[in-house]
C-alpha positions, 0 to 999 in steps of 0.5 A: 164080391171079392174084388172091392176096387177093379182098377188097383187089382189089374194093376197087381194082377198084371204086376204079378203075372209078368213078375212069375214069368220072368221068374220062370226066365231067371230058373229057365237055362237060358245064358252060356258060361263061355265054356259051353254049359247052359246054365239059368239066370240065377246060376249066372248070377252067382258065377258072376259073383264068385268070380268077382269075390275070388278077385279079390281074394288073393292073400297069399303074398300076405300070408308068406309074410306071415309065415316068415314070422315064424321061420325057424320056430320048431313045434311038437304037436299031436292032433286028433284028425275028425276025418281019421281016414285022412290021417295017412295023407297028412303025414304023407303032406308034413314028408312032403313038407320035410318033416321027417318025425311024423307018424299017424296013429289011428285018426292022430298025427303026430308031428315035430319039425320046423313050422314054417316049412309045413306052413309054406308047403300048405301055402304052395299047393293052395296057391297052386289051386288058387290058380286052378292048377291041380296037376301040379299038386296031384304030381307032388303026392302021387297022384293024390287028387289036389281038393283032397289034399287041401283037405287034408292039410285043412283038418291037420291044420285046424286042430293044430291052432288049439294045440300050439295055444295050449303050449303058449305058442299064441303067435304061431297059432295066429300064423297058423289060422291065416294059413288056413283062412286067408291061403287053404279055404281060399284055393280050395272053394275057389279051385275051378273059378276063373278070377275077375276084378271088380272094375272090369265088370263094374256095369255088369254088377251094378246091373244086376244090384239095380235088377234084384232091387227093383225086381223086389220092388216089383214083388211088393207093389204086386201084392199091395195092388192085389190087397188093395183091390180085395179091400185089404189096405192098409188105412190110418184109424180115426182117432177117439175123442173122449167126451 
């Protein structure tokens, strides 16, 4: 018979069934996001941690201080954009930032001008997106979708880092990298997500983390009891004595 020990097998079965029932409930849209949308438990948890992550990812004031270190620095760069269709928009971004010497040739963009002005404009756009204000960015660029603007900034500035390094402008390249990682990317990634502070949701966050640990142990004990019930329990082997 498959079942060797009935008691642990029953306990394991009860644990596994209850685990699966709760798992199905977590995949059922039982939660509300406050905006009329129904969410599963996993989606709700994902939203909570995204909001908490955004609340601790606002680095733009520090980025602006970094930009001040390159104020007055002129650069002359030609970059190849991985998304060639964004090259004309990139030229528009540069011209709006006050860079008159900017042109596109296929997927290549060449520009010459004040680096701080370029990075300030990119940071301003990212700041608006971070605060979920897409309309001002769209208006700034004559109706271009705000997220498309953020993408154009990323594909323009990312290859600029290597070009600046080739020219020996290491500190300037580091500032560009800061603008991308701490302004452009958070602005794009967290757009439409409301920010939340950990201190304001400490009990909810703690409860979710504790539940995650207990739910993992729940599954582990279910497997352990089932295996013991069918005779697959782990035991210490007896050592052989030499004659």
